N, C-alpha and C positions, 0 to 999 in steps of 0.2 A: 934382615929378612934373608932366609935361606934361598938357595937356587931353586929348590923344589916348590917353595911357596910362591916365588915370582912366576914360575912356569904355570902353576895352577891358576894364578890371577889372570895371566894372558889367555888361557883357555876359557876362562869363565867370562871374559869381556863381552862376547856377542850376545849373551843371554838377555841383557836389558833391551837390546834392539828387537829380539823376537817377541819379548813381552809387550813392547809398545805396538808391534804389528798386530798381535792378537787383540790388543785393546780396541782396535778399530772395528772388530767384528762383533756382531750381535751375539748375546749370550744364548738366545733361543731362536728356533726356526721361525716362530710366529713373529718375533720382533724383526727378524731379517726380512720377512715378507712385508711387514708394515713399512720398513725403511725403503724397500724396493719400490713399493707403491708411491712413496714420497718422491723417489728419484724419477719415476715416470711423470709425475705431475710437475715436478720442478727439476728438469734435466740439469745435471751437474751436481746436485746436492748429494746424491749417493756416492759420487766419486770423491767429494770432499770428506764425507763421513768415513769413507773407506781408506783414507790416507793419501789418495792421489790429489793433493791439494792444488797443484799447478794446473793439471788437466781439468779438475773439477771446476776451478775458478774460470778457466777458459770457456768450458761448455756452458756454465751458468751465465757468463757474460754474453755469450752468443745468443742464448735463449732469451734473456731479458731484452737484448738489443733487437732481436727479431720481433718480439711482442710490441716494443715501443715503435719500431718502424711501421709495423702493420697498423697499429692504432693511429699513428700520424697520417699515413696515406689514406686510411679509411675515413678519417674525420676531416682532414685539412686538404688532402690532395685527391679528391674524388675523381677529378678530371683525368689524372694520371692512371687511376685504376680503370676508368672507362676506356682510355686509350689502349691499355694492355688487353682489355677484353675483346677488342675488335682488330687486333693485329696478329695475324697468323704466326709471324716470326716470334713475337714476344710470348704468345701463348705456348709455343713449342718450348721456349726457354723455361717458362713457368712450370710446364709439365715435368721437365727434367729436374728442376729445383725441388718440386714436391717429392719426387722419387728419392732424391739424395737426402732430403730432410727426413723422410720416413725411415730410410735405412739407418741413418745416423742416430735417430731417436731410439730405434730398436737396439742398436749396439750399446748405447748408453745404459739402457735398462739391464741388459744381460751383463755388462761389465760391472755395473753397480752391485748386482746381486752376488756375483762371484766374490767381490771384495767384502761384502757385508755378512754373508752367511757364516755360521760357526764352522770351525775346522772339523769338529767331530759331530756328525749328525746320524740319526738312525735312517734306515732305508725309507721309512714312511715319511719322515720329515723332508728328506732330500727329494722324494717323489712329489710331495705337496709343493715344495718350493719351485721345482721345475715346472709343474703344471701351472702354477700361478704366473710365473714368468712367461710361459707360453701364452696364457690368456691375455696378459698385458701386451705382448708383442702382436697378438692377433687383433686386439682392440686398437692398436696403432696402425697396423697394416691395412685394415678394412677402410677406415675413413680416408686414409692417404690414397688408397687405390681409387676409391669413389671420386675423390677430389681430382685426381689425375685424369680419370675417365671423363669427368664433367668438363674439364678444361679442354681435353681433346675433342669432345663433342662440340664445344663452342668453336674451336678452330676449324673443325670440319664444316660446321654450319656457315661460318663466315666465308670460307673458301669456296663452298658450293653455291651459295646464293648470291654473294656480293663479289663481283669481279673488280680487280684493279682497273682504274680508268684507262690505262694503256693497253689492257688486255680485253677490253669490251668495246662494242661499237653501238652508237646510238645516233639517230638522225635528229633528235630533239633535245638532248641533254644539255643544260646550260654549262658554261665555263665559269667556275667560281674559284676563289682562293681557299684552298683546303684549310688553312690555318684560321680563317675567319669567314666561313662561307655565307653567313647571314648579314655581313656588313652592308651589302647593297640589296638585301632581300628582306623587306619588312614583313612580308607574308610569304610563306612557303606553300605552294599549291601542289598537293600530292593526289594523283589519280589512283583510285582504288578500283581494281577490276576483279570481279568474280567470274572466272572462266568455267564454263560447263562443257566438259568433253566426256560425258559419261557414256556407258555402254549403250549401243544402239543408236547413237547420234553421230551424224556426219559432220565433221569439222568442229570448231570451237565457237561457242556463243558466249558473249559477255553479258550474261543476264543481269549482273549487278555492275553499275557504273556510278561511282560516287567521287566527288571531288572534296578533299579535306583541305580547307584553307586555314593555315595555322599562323597565328601571330608569333613571330620568332622571338619576341621579347617577353611576352606574358604566357605563351602556350595556349591562349584562348583559341578555340577551334570552331569553325563553322563548316557544317556538312551540307553539301549540295547534291541532291540525287537527280540523275538524268534518267528519263524514261527509256526503257529498252526499245520502244516502238517509234521513237522520234525519226522522222524522215527529213530530207533536205538539210542534213547537217552541213554547215559551211566549213570551209578550210581557209586558213590565212592567205591573203592575196599573194604572198611571196612563195607559197608552197606549190610544188609541182601538182599536187592533188587539186588545187584550185583551178588549174588549167584543164584538168580532166573533168572536173565537176564545177563549172563556174556558177551554177545555180544550186549548188548543194548536192549531197549524196542521194540522188534519186534518178529515175529514168523518165524525162519529160514526155517521151514518145508514148508512154503507157497512160498518160493522163493523170488526173487528180484522184487516184485510187490507192488503196492500200498496196504497198509494195514490200512485202516481208524481206525480200533479198536486199533491200536498201534501208532496213531498220538499223538503228544504232547497234543493236546486239549482233547484227550480221556483218558489220564493218570490219571487225577484227579478223574474220576469216576470209571475207570476200575480196577486200582490196588487195592483199598480197597475191591472191589467185588471179585477179583481173589485171593487176599492174605490178608484177614482180620487179623489185629493184627500183621502183619509181622514186623512193626517198633516198637512195644511195645506200651506203654501208650502214647496216643496222642488224642487231642480233634478234630483234623482234619487230618486224615491220607492222604487224597488226596493232601492237600496243602503241607504236609511234603514230600510226594513222588516227587512232582514237584520241591520243593526246592532242594532236593538231586540231581535230574536229571539236573536242571539248573546249579547247582554248579559244577558238573562234566563236563558238556558240555562246559561251559564258562571258567572254570578254576578259579572261584571265590568262596569264602565262602559266601553263602547266609545267612544273619543273621536272618531276619524276613520276614514275608509276610503280605501283606495287600490285602484283597479280597473284591471286589465290585460286588454286584449283578447288572448286566447290565440292567435287566428288570426294576429296580427302580432307575438307575443312573440319569434318567431325573428329579427325584424329587430334587436332590441336585442342578442340574443346574437351575431348576426353582426357587428354594429357593434363589440362588445367583442372580437371575434376568437375567439369560442367559449368554452366552459367545460370544465373537467376534472372528471370524476366517476368513481366506481367503479361498474361495472355488475356486479351479483352474479348475475344470471340473465337469460334472454332476455326482452326487453321488446318487446311487439308494436307495430308501426306500423299504426295504423288498426284496423279490426275493429268490428263492431257486433253486439250480442246480439239486436237486433230487438225489444227491449222498452223500455218507458218513454217519457217525453216526448221529442220531438225525434228519434226513431229513424227511420232510412231503410230498415229491414228488416235481416234477418240478413246479415252480411258477414264473411268471414274477413280476418285481417290481411294487408296487402300485403307485409309483410316483418317483420324483427326486428332489434333492436339486440343484438348478441351480447355475452356476458359478457366481462369483462376489467378489470384495474385501470387507474386513471389514464387513462381514455379521453378524448380531446379531441373534443367534440361541437360541430358547427355548430348554427345556430339551428333547423333543421328537426328534427334528431335530438334536440336538447335538449328541444324541445317535446314530442316523443313519449316521451322518457324520463320527463318529468314527468306526462304524462297517459295513457299507454298502460295499459289495464286488461283487455283481452280475455284471459280465462283466468287472470287474477291477482286477488288480493284487494284490497279497498279500503284496508286498513291498509298494504299494501306500496306502493300508489299514493301514499298520503299521505306516507309516508316518503320516497319519491323526490321528491315536490314540495318537502319541506323541504330535502332535499339539493341540489336545484336552486337554491333560494334561497341556501343556504349557499355553493355554488360561485359563484353570481352575485356575491355580496358579495366573495368572495375574488379574483375575476377583475378587479374594478374598481380596478386599480392606477393611480397618477397618470399614468404614461407613456401608458397606453392612453387614459385620459380626455382627455389633452391632444391626442394625435395624431388621435383619432377622435371628437372631441367633437361635431362638426357632424352626423355620421351618427347618433350616439347621440341628440342633441337632436331631429333630424328624426323618428327612429323613436318616441321617447318622446312627442312632441307628438300623434302619431296614435293612440297606444295607451293613454294614461293618462287616467283620470277620478278626481277626488278632491274632498273637501270641506275639505281643508287650505287655509286662506286665505293670501294672499300675505304678510300681516303676520307670520306665524309661520315663514316659510321660513328665516330666519336661525337661529332656535332649532332647527329641524328638522335643518339641515345640521350644526350643532355636535353635536347628539345622534347623527346618523348617523356622524360621525367617531369617537365613543366606541364605537358598536356595532361598527364594523369591527375594532377592536382588543380587544373585550370577549368574554366567553363567551356562546355561543349554545347553548341546550339545547332539548330537546323534552319536553313533559309528556305522558306516556302516560295516557290516560283509562280504561284497563282495559276494552277492548272485550269480552272474554270475560264479564265480570261486568256491565257497565253498559249495553252495547248489542250483545248477540249478533246482533240484527238491528236494522234501523232503525225498527221499528214503534212501540216504546215505550221509548225510552232513559231511563235513570235519571239525570235531570239533576241532582237534588239530590246524589247520590253523586259525580258528576263535579265539582260545585262544591267539595265538600270536598277532593277530590284537588288541585284547582287552588289552593285557599287554602293547603293544606299545602305544596305545591311552591313557591309564591311567598313565603310567610311561614312558613318552617319553625320559627322561634323562637316564634311566637304561634299555631301551628296549633290549630284548634278547630272548632266548628261554623261553617259558612259564615255570613258576616255578612249575606248577602243571599239567604236561602233563597227558592226559588220553588216554587209549588204544582206537584206532579207531575201531569200530565194523567191523567185517569181512563182506565183501560184497558178493553178489551172483555171479553166473557165467555169467549171462547175463548183457548186457549193454543197456542203454536207450539213445535215441536221445535227445540232449539238446534242450529245447524250445528256442524260440526267446529271447535273453537277454533283460531284462526289462530296462527301462530308469532309470538312477540314478540321483539324484539331487546333489550329492557330490562326492568327490573322494573316491573310494572304499578303505576301510581300514583306513580311517581318520575320526576324530571327526568333526562334522559339527554343527555350532551354530544354535539353533532352531529358532532364529529370522530370519535367512536366509532361513532355510529349510521351514519355514511356511509362507514365504512372498508370495505375490500374483504373480502368474506366469501362465497366460492364455495359454501358449504354452504346458503345461503339459496335458497329456491325461488320466493318471491313469491306462493305460492298459499295460505299459511296451514297447510301440512302439514309 
C-alpha cells in the first residue's frame, strides 16, 4: 500500500461515525414530531433514540421509578400522602419538587427533538417542529403550574386555619398523643358553630350550634342540634363560669321570662364581654364558653370546635358547584321578627325557596335553606341545617375537590376558625374519610317533653336520651349528670307541639330525615 493510499484511509476513517450519528435522526420532519411526542409521553425514550443512550436510560429509569413510587404511595401508603397534605413544611418541599420536575420534563422534550430532527429541513418544517415542541412544553408547564399552585393553596389553608398546638391557646382543648389521638377517645365530639356577624348586626351570634359525635373506629356520626334560644345553660362544676352562673346562664333577678341576652346564641358574644379573661389564655373565649356549656348540658366531653362564618358560607357551596337537597315546604329568604338581640326591626322575607325534590341550590339559596326561620319552627330549621351538612358531605366528591380546590381553599381560609391543632390533621382527615362512607344520624332530644320553650330545658333528661342513643347496649342513668338550674315561680303555657319526623329520643338516619316529604309544613303543625 502506497503512502498516499494510507493517508487517504486515515482521512476517510471518521466518515462511518458521522453516518451512524445521522442514522439516529428521523428522515422526515413529521416522523421527528411523532418521536418527540413519544419522548414527552415516555421521558427518556427520545434521548435513547437520539443516541444519548446513557442519559436516556437514566431519565427513563427515573421516570419509571417516579411512576412506581407514586402508585405505591397512592395505593399502599395513603396515610403518608395525608400526612404530606397537612404539613406546611412538606407541602413547600412538594411545591419545589413539582417545579423541578416540570422544568426537567420540558428540557427532556426539547433535547430529544434536537437529537431526532433531520439535519436538513425546510423553513416550514423547522417552524412546524418548533411550534409543536412549544405546544408540548406549554401542555407540560400548565398542569405543573396548576399543581404547584394547588399545593401552595393547601399550605396556605393549613397555615391560616390550623395553628400548631404550641402557637395557639385554648382553655378547653384536650391533651392527646398526636401519633394515636383516638386511642383513648372512642367518640370524638366536635362542636359545629355557625356564626352570624353580617352587616347591620352588633356582635356575633351563633345561630347554628350542632354537636357531631363521631365513632372513631367506624366513622358513624350522630348529630345533636341545640336550640338557639335555650336559657339556663349549665357549666361544668370545675369551670370558673359555674361560679359566675351557678344556676345556669340566665339572670334570676328578672324572673322566669324570656331573656334574649342569655340565650345560647348570645353566649358566644356576651360572656367574653361580661367576663373577659375568665377562662384564662384562649384564642376564642366565646367558642370555649359555648364548648363548656354544651358539654355540661349534653353530658358529653366536647373535644374541639369548628366555626363557620355563615355570611361567607355560600362561597364554599359555590366552590363545590352547589348542593342538592329536598325542599319540603316554602323556606323564607330573609325576614326579621323584630325581637331579640341583633334585630333590625320587623321585616318580611324578600322571597322564598319553593318546595321540590332534589333541588340544586347555589351558595346563596343553600345558606337561606339552612337558616331561614321566618314563620317556621326552630326544629324545622335545625333539621334543614343537618340536611345541609349531609348534602355538603355528599357533594364533596374527589373530582370536584381536585378541579375546584383552589376556590374551596380560598373560601375556607376566610370562613373557618377552629382549635384543632395542625398536629392532628392527619388523623382528622383519615376520620373524615370514614365519616363520608359511614352512617349519619340525628338524635331527637324530644322538644315537646324536654324544652317546649327555651326558658328552662330539662338537660338531665336530654343527657339520658343522648347516652341511650350513643350507647344502646349500656344505656342507663347518664354518667355525667348535671344539676338542673332552678326554675322561677311562674309557669308558662306550652305552645302547640311541633311536628316531629322521627320517634322522640331515638336516632334517625339522615337519609330518611332529609327525604322529600311534601306533607311537612315546617311550622310544627
